[in-house]
C-alpha positions as CSV (number, residue, x, y, z in Angstrom):
1,M,-12.8,36.8,23.4
2,C,-10.5,36.7,20.4
3,I,-7.1,37.9,21.4
4,A,-3.6,38.0,20.1
5,W,-0.1,38.9,21.5
6,I,2.4,40.1,19.0
7,A,6.1,40.6,19.5
8,F,7.5,42.5,16.5
9,E,11.1,43.0,15.9
10,S,11.7,42.2,19.6
11,H,13.5,38.9,19.5
12,P,17.0,38.4,18.2
13,E,16.0,35.4,16.0
14,Y,12.4,35.9,15.1
15,S,10.9,39.0,13.5
16,V,7.4,38.1,14.7
17,I,6.2,36.0,17.5
18,L,2.4,35.6,17.5
19,A,0.2,33.9,20.2
20,A,-3.6,34.1,19.5
21,N,-6.9,32.2,20.1
22,R,-10.1,32.4,18.3
23,D,-13.4,32.6,20.2
24,E,-16.4,31.7,18.0
25,F,-19.7,30.2,18.5
26,F,-19.3,26.5,18.9
27,S,-22.1,25.8,16.2
28,R,-19.8,27.5,13.5
29,P,-17.9,24.8,11.8
30,T,-14.2,25.1,11.3
31,A,-11.2,23.3,10.0
32,A,-7.9,23.0,11.8
33,A,-4.9,24.8,10.3
34,S,-3.5,23.2,7.2
35,F,-2.7,24.1,3.6
36,W,-5.8,24.7,1.7
37,P,-6.5,22.3,-1.1
38,D,-8.2,25.0,-3.2
39,Q,-5.5,27.6,-2.5
40,P,-2.3,25.6,-1.9
41,G,-0.2,28.6,-1.3
42,I,-2.2,29.5,1.9
43,A,-2.1,27.6,5.4
44,G,-4.4,28.4,8.2
45,G,-7.5,27.6,10.0
46,R,-10.8,27.8,8.1
47,D,-14.2,28.9,8.6
48,L,-16.2,26.2,6.8
49,K,-19.3,28.3,6.8
50,D,-18.0,31.0,4.6
51,Q,-14.6,29.6,3.6
52,G,-12.7,32.5,5.1
53,T,-10.3,32.6,8.0
54,W,-9.2,34.4,11.1
55,F,-5.5,33.7,10.6
56,A,-3.5,32.4,7.7
57,A,-0.1,32.7,6.1
58,D,1.4,32.3,2.7
59,H,4.6,30.6,1.3
60,R,6.2,34.1,1.1
61,G,6.0,34.7,4.8
62,R,3.0,37.1,4.6
63,F,0.2,36.7,7.1
64,G,-3.2,38.1,8.2
65,L,-5.0,37.9,11.5
66,L,-8.5,39.1,12.0
67,T,-10.5,39.9,15.2
68,N,-14.0,40.9,15.5
69,R,-14.9,44.2,17.1
70,R,-17.7,43.7,19.7
71,D,-19.6,47.0,18.9
72,F,-23.2,45.6,18.3
73,S,-24.5,49.1,17.4
74,L,-22.5,48.9,14.2
75,H,-23.4,45.4,13.2
76,K,-25.2,45.0,9.8
77,N,-27.9,42.2,9.2
78,A,-26.3,40.8,5.9
79,P,-22.7,41.8,5.8
80,E,-19.9,40.6,3.6
81,S,-17.8,37.9,5.4
82,R,-14.8,39.5,7.2
83,G,-13.0,36.1,6.9
84,A,-12.7,36.7,3.2
85,L,-10.2,39.5,3.7
86,I,-7.2,37.4,4.5
87,P,-7.4,34.9,1.7
88,C,-8.0,37.8,-0.7
89,Y,-4.8,39.4,0.5
90,L,-2.7,36.2,0.4
91,S,-3.9,35.3,-3.0
92,R,-2.5,38.4,-4.5
93,P,1.1,39.7,-5.0
94,D,0.4,43.1,-3.3
95,G,1.9,44.2,-0.1
96,A,-0.1,44.9,2.9
97,P,-0.4,48.6,2.7
98,Y,-1.5,48.5,-0.9
99,F,-4.2,45.9,-0.1
100,I,-5.4,47.9,2.9
101,E,-5.8,51.0,0.8
102,K,-7.7,48.9,-1.8
103,I,-10.2,47.6,0.7
104,R,-10.6,51.0,2.5
105,D,-13.6,52.3,0.4
106,N,-15.5,49.0,0.9
107,A,-14.6,48.4,4.6
108,S,-17.9,49.5,5.8
109,D,-19.5,46.6,3.9
110,F,-18.3,44.3,6.8
111,N,-19.2,44.2,10.4
112,P,-16.6,45.8,12.7
113,F,-13.1,44.2,12.6
114,N,-9.4,44.6,13.4
115,L,-7.0,43.4,10.9
116,L,-3.4,42.8,11.3
117,M,-1.3,42.2,8.1
118,A,2.4,41.4,7.6
119,D,4.5,41.4,4.6
120,Q,8.3,41.6,3.9
121,E,8.3,45.3,4.6
122,G,6.5,45.5,7.9
123,L,3.5,44.8,10.1
124,Y,0.3,46.9,9.8
125,H,-3.0,47.4,11.8
126,F,-6.3,48.5,10.2
127,D,-9.7,48.6,11.7
128,N,-12.8,49.5,9.6
129,V,-14.5,51.6,12.3
130,H,-11.8,54.3,12.3
131,Q,-10.6,53.4,8.7
132,K,-7.1,54.0,9.8
133,M,-3.9,52.0,8.9
134,T,-1.0,52.0,11.4
135,A,2.5,50.7,10.5
136,L,3.6,49.1,13.7
137,T,7.0,49.9,15.1
138,P,9.1,47.3,17.0
139,G,7.5,46.3,20.2
140,I,5.1,44.0,21.9
141,Y,1.3,44.5,21.2
142,G,-2.0,43.1,22.3
143,L,-5.2,43.0,20.1
144,S,-8.5,41.9,21.1
145,N,-12.3,42.3,20.0
């Protein structure tokens, strides 16, 4: 199970503390976290099948974290890769709320997901099943598939 624990604005020194794991099929090739040669402003793990990611950050302190949602009744046969969402966000100058609003209309092209995005203004959650964005308030959160 993919799972993340997030402490947001809950520590005197760090605005975000994140602990997460990725649970994927062993046959799916991945690369360890590093800066990406083809997108040097992005650092994170990489899905070598579709060139996306489940977690990455940029040099400006923004990050994105993705978990799959395990509702197989909503799965599509040939969806867009969910892992493309984070590199797309981090390669643009837009803030997280703007990016989420921009993808909302096409979010149903992907299999179900949870997306956590941070920028200089805040921390935001979006899931494409309910099509709802939530700006998170300070606290401790858990997110799974």
